C-alpha positions in Angstrom: -4.0 -13.3 7.5 -5.0 -10.0 8.8 -4.9 -6.2 7.3 -1.2 -5.3 6.8 -2.3 -2.1 9.0 -2.3 -4.1 12.0 0.7 -6.0 11.9 3.4 -4.9 14.4 5.3 -2.2 12.9 8.9 -3.7 13.7 7.7 -6.4 11.4 6.5 -4.4 8.9 9.7 -2.1 8.6 11.7 -5.6 8.6 9.7 -6.7 5.6 9.8 -3.5 3.6 13.5 -3.6 4.2 14.2 -6.9 2.7 11.9 -6.7 -0.1 13.6 -3.3 -1.1 16.9 -5.1 -0.8 16.2 -7.7 -2.8 14.7 -5.8 -5.8 18.0 -3.6 -5.7 20.6 -6.2 -5.3 19.0 -9.3 -7.3 20.1 -8.2 -10.9 17.5 -10.6 -12.0 14.8 -9.6 -14.9 12.2 -12.1 -13.5 12.3 -11.0 -9.9 12.2 -7.0 -10.9 9.2 -7.4 -13.1 7.5 -9.3 -10.3 8.3 -6.4 -7.9 7.1 -3.8 -10.8 3.7 -5.7 -11.2 3.5 -6.4 -7.1 4.2 -2.8 -6.3 1.8 -1.7 -9.0 -1.3 -3.3 -7.4 -0.1 -2.6 -4.0 0.2 1.0 -4.7 -3.4 1.0 -6.4 -4.8 -0.4 -2.9 -3.2 1.8 -0.6 -2.2 4.9 -2.4 -4.5 5.5 -4.6 -4.9 9.2 -4.4 -2.2 11.2 -6.3 -1.0 8.0 -7.9 -1.6 9.0 -11.3 0.9 12.3 -10.9 3.2 10.3 -8.9 3.8 7.4 -11.7 4.0 10.3 -14.4 7.1 11.2 -11.9 8.3 7.7 -11.7 8.1 6.9 -15.1 10.3 10.2 -16.4 12.9 8.8 -13.9 12.4 5.3 -15.7 12.9 7.1 -19.3 15.8 9.3 -18.3 17.3 6.0 -16.6 17.0 3.7 -19.6 18.4 6.6 -22.0 21.3 7.7 -19.4 22.9 4.0 -19.4 23.4 3.5 -23.3 24.5 7.0 -24.1 27.3 6.8 -21.1 28.2 3.2 -21.3 29.2 1.6 -24.4 29.9 -2.2 -23.3 28.4 -5.1 -25.1 29.1 -6.8 -28.6 25.7 -6.2 -30.2 26.0 -2.8 -31.6 22.8 -1.1 -32.6 24.1 2.2 -34.3 26.9 4.6 -34.0 26.4 8.3 -32.9 29.7 10.2 -33.1 32.0 7.3 -33.0 30.0 5.8 -29.6 28.4 2.3 -30.0 25.1 2.0 -28.7 24.7 -1.7 -27.8 21.9 -3.8 -27.0 23.2 -4.9 -23.5 23.7 -1.3 -22.7 20.0 -0.7 -23.4 18.6 -3.5 -21.6 20.9 -3.1 -18.8 19.6 0.5 -18.7 15.8 -0.8 -18.9 16.1 -3.3 -16.0 17.4 -0.6 -13.7 14.8 1.7 -14.9 12.4 -0.9 -13.8 13.7 -1.6 -10.4 14.0 2.4 -9.6 10.3 2.5 -10.7 9.1 -0.5 -8.8 11.5 0.3 -5.7 9.8 4.0 -5.6 6.5 2.3 -5.6 7.5 0.2 -2.6 8.4 3.0 -0.5 5.4 5.0 -1.6 3.7 1.9 0.0 5.8 2.1 3.1 4.8 5.8 3.6 1.4 5.0 3.6 1.5 2.2 6.0 4.5 3.3 8.2 2.9 6.3 10.0 5.1 8.4 12.2 3.4 7.0 15.2 4.7 3.8 14.0 8.4 5.0 13.7 8.4 6.4 16.9 7.1 2.7 18.2 10.2 1.3 16.4 12.9 3.6 17.1 11.3 5.8 20.2 13.3 3.8 22.6 16.4 3.0 21.5 17.4 6.1 19.1 14.9 9.1 20.1 16.3 11.4 18.0 16.5 9.0 15.0 13.1 8.1 15.5 11.6 12.0 15.7 13.5 12.6 12.5 12.1 10.1 10.4 8.6 10.8 11.9 9.0 14.3 10.9 10.5 13.4 7.5 7.4 11.4 6.3 4.8 13.3 8.2 6.5 16.4 6.8 6.2 15.3 2.8 2.2 15.5 2.6 1.8 18.7 5.3 4.2 20.6 2.9 2.2 19.5 -0.3 -1.1 20.9 1.8 0.6 24.0 2.8 1.9 24.8 -0.7 -1.4 24.7 -1.9 -3.2 27.0 0.8 -0.3 29.2 0.2 -0.9 29.3 -3.4 -4.8 29.7 -2.9 -4.4 32.7 -0.5 -1.7 34.4 -2.9 -4.2 34.0 -5.7 -7.1 35.5 -4.0 -4.8 38.4 -2.7 -4.0 39.0 -6.2 -0.6 38.5 -5.7 -0.3 35.0 -7.7 -0.2 35.6 -11.6 0.2 33.0 -14.5 -0.3 35.2 -17.1 3.1 34.6 -18.7 5.7 32.4 -18.3 7.6 35.4 -16.1 5.0 36.4 -13.7 4.5 31.9 -12.9 8.1 31.7 -12.1 8.0 35.0 -9.8 4.9 33.3 -8.1 6.4 29.6 -7.7 9.5 31.7 -6.1 7.3 33.9 -4.0 5.5 30.2 -2.5 8.6 28.3 -2.5 10.1 31.4 0.1 7.4 31.2 2.2 7.4 27.5 2.3 11.1 27.3 3.1 10.4 29.5 6.0 7.3 27.6 7.0 9.1 24.3 6.8 12.1 25.7 9.0 9.7 27.2 11.6 7.6 24.2 12.1 10.4 21.9 11.9 12.2 24.1 15.5 8.6 24.4 17.0 8.1 20.4 16.8 11.7 19.7 17.9 11.1 22.1 20.8 7.6 20.7 21.7 9.0 17.3 21.9 11.7 18.5 24.0 10.0 20.2 26.3 7.9 17.3 27.0 11.3 15.0 27.9 11.5 13.4 24.7 15.0 11.8 24.2 16.3 13.7 27.2 16.4 10.4 29.5 17.1 7.1 28.5 14.8 6.0 31.1 11.4 7.6 30.1 8.8 5.4 29.3 6.4 5.7 26.1 3.2 4.3 25.3 2.5 1.9 22.3 -0.6 0.6 21.7 1.0 -1.7 19.1 1.3 -5.4 20.5 3.5 -8.4 19.1 1.2 -11.2 18.3 1.2 -14.6 17.3 0.4 -13.6 13.6 3.4 -11.2 13.9 5.8 -13.9 14.7 4.2 -16.3 12.0 4.9 -13.2 9.2 8.4 -12.4 10.6 9.7 -16.4 10.6 8.1 -16.6 6.8 10.0 -13.4 5.8 13.4 -14.3 7.2 13.1 -18.0 5.9 12.1 -16.9 2.4 14.5 -13.7 1.9 17.3 -15.9 3.8 16.8 -18.8 0.9 16.6 -15.9 -1.9 19.8 -13.9 -0.7 21.9 -17.3 -0.9 21.1 -17.6 -4.3 22.1 -14.1 -5.3 25.1 -14.3 -2.8 26.2 -17.5 -4.7 25.2 -16.1 -8.0 22.7 -18.5 -9.2 20.2 -15.8 -9.4 22.5 -13.1 -11.2 21.9 -12.1 -15.1 25.2 -11.3 -17.0 24.7 -8.7 -19.4 28.5 -7.9 -20.4 29.7 -8.6 -22.8 26.5 -10.8 -24.0 23.4 -10.8 -22.2 22.8 -14.1 -20.2 20.1 -15.1 -18.4 20.5 -17.7 -15.3 19.1 -20.9 -16.1 15.9 -22.2 -14.9 16.6 -24.9 -12.2 14.3 -26.0 -9.4 16.3 -23.7 -7.0 15.5 -20.4 -9.1 11.7 -21.4 -9.6 11.3 -21.5 -5.8 13.0 -18.4 -5.7 10.9 -16.7 -8.0 7.8 -18.0 -6.3 9.1 -17.2 -2.9 9.5 -13.6 -3.8 6.2 -13.4 -5.7 4.7 -14.5 -2.8 6.4 -11.9 -0.5 5.8 -9.2 -3.0 2.1 -9.9 -3.7 1.4 -10.4 -0.1 0.3 -6.5 0.7 -2.2 -6.6 -2.4 -3.5 -10.4 -1.0 -3.9 -8.9 2.6 -5.8 -5.9 1.3 -7.9 -8.2 -1.2 -8.6 -10.3 1.7 -9.8 -7.4 4.3 -12.1 -6.4 1.7 -13.8 -9.5 1.0 -14.2 -9.9 4.7 -15.6 -6.5 4.8 -18.2 -7.6 2.2 -19.0 -10.4 3.7 -20.0 -8.8 7.1 -21.8 -6.3 4.8 -23.9 -8.9 3.4 -24.8 -10.4 6.9 -25.9 -6.9 7.8 -28.3 -6.9 4.8 -30.2 -9.9 6.1 -32.7 -8.9 8.9 -32.6 -12.3 10.2 -28.5 -12.7 10.4 -28.7 -8.9 11.5 -31.0 -9.6 14.2 -29.0 -13.1 15.5 -25.8 -11.2 15.3 -27.6 -8.2 17.9 -28.6 -11.1 19.9 -25.4 -12.5 20.1 -23.9 -9.1 21.3 -26.5 -8.3 23.8 -26.1 -11.9 25.3 -22.3 -11.3 25.5 -22.7 -8.0 27.3 -25.5 -9.4 29.8 -23.0 -12.1 30.5 -19.9 -9.7 31.1 -22.4 -7.5 33.3 -23.2 -10.6 35.2 -19.9 -11.9 36.1 -18.6 -8.0 37.1 -21.8 -8.1 39.5 -20.6 -11.5 41.0 -17.0 -10.1 41.1 -18.2 -7.1 43.2 -20.5 -9.1 45.7 -17.8 -11.5 46.4 
């Protein structure tokens, strides 16, 4: 198992696509709870900066979703209370909570996805077959953090010039609107300049245009791709045949715990926790290397091996040159 950043971008894109699809269409509390725990662990490992603010926003969405379903949907037989002749049922509340958890986990998944799938990776996937789509996705992924940095820069500039005041609510709203106006102009101009620059370089003009990519499809990528396809096929068969489906109306009914369902849960847990496990292994590997470098004898032997390899390579090159 190698770090997740070193896998082929196409394999990672396919992996995240199937993982999100299962979380959205499974309608199974066990799998959704597993996805939430796995994505919290993965997000804390890959996107720790700004995770707290993002989780606050995601939690607000979770609360709104959980409250909206029992307010607008009155299905179910277990009535908790009646508000204006509209029953609030337990089944509607549980369905709203499950939907909110699903949205929370999928948002965390896409946060990890945006951290790993950089613009060059997206261009590697879509650059040859769909150059315009690849450029659009790359610009979108790059634009989100760039927009935040530019907003903070404009706010600090306006505060320095004395144009941004937050003494009362009216001044705060005026300052935010001024920043938003500047950001809108900057975003449109930046998009046009980027598109013109790529067009001037011949991007997307000819289909025969070659493109450089440092990503290669290795044996580990093939192993991961095969495991993901087999596991997801096994899980999607259970979803299609309703063996993993949870019925909420008229009364909540969980799917039976059979051998097949347990295997599906284990497979999905392995897929969901794979990013976190890969990060832990990478950290353990780096810690082991640091411990080796801390010991003088091991470090000298490591240096001797490197020097001997370099000498052998130099001798081979000199021999080849003489021949």
